[in-house]
N, C-alpha and C positions, 0 to 999 in steps of 0.2 A: 696531483697538488695537494700539497698540508695543508693543513687548516694554518690559517691567520694565530700566532703563539701575543700573551699581550700581560698585565693586569692585574687580578682582579684582590680587592681585601674585600676581607669577611671582619665584620664585628661583632664581638660577642663578648656576653659578661657574665662573672663568674658568682651568679648570686646565692649558691654556696659562702661565700666567704673566706673558704679554706685553700693556704695552698700546696697544701697534700693533690687536694683537685687537678690546681693546677698544675703540680709535676704531671699525676698521674695520664690532666687532655694532652699535656705537652710529647711523651714519655708514644701513646700509641699514635698519635699522628705523625711518630719517626717507624710508626713499624708497618703503620699502612699506608702511606704514603709517601712512595720513594718514589716515581714515580716525576715529579713537578719540582721544581724550584718552594721553597720555600720559610717569608719570614714570617713570628711570632716578637710582640712585643706582647710589655703588659706590667701597665698602669694603674695600680687600682688593683678594682677589683673587671674593667675591665682590660681586657683579652684579642688583641690584634694578629686579627692575620691575612700574610700577602703572600698568593698567590706569584706561578709567573711562570708561564708551559702554553702550547695549546690547549683552545677553549675549550678542542672537544670536555682534553685529558680535568680543564681546573672545573670541565661540570659534576666528570663525579668526584673529584675531591671532594668537589662544595656540599655536595648531600649528604658527603664519608663526612666533614665535620663536621658538619648541623647535628646527625651522630653524637659524633661522639661526645659535641658540645651536651648533649640535652641528660648525658651518663654520667658525666660528669662537671657538669661544672653549674646545675639544678641547683638549685635548694633540697 
């Protein structure tokens, strides 16, 4: 039986304040997470990522997103 899908929203903060870092973050997301549907929105230094798909894959994507955010969005 397949796991139930859903939606998960994760918020990140671009403490570096650099637009280039956000662009690199989004490009890495495209390369590394291609097994789920993602929507990203940016408002100021706030980055909101919404993940759609099976819960087990959402968990894996969340861990990868946190790693990428630590690499690109921290100061």
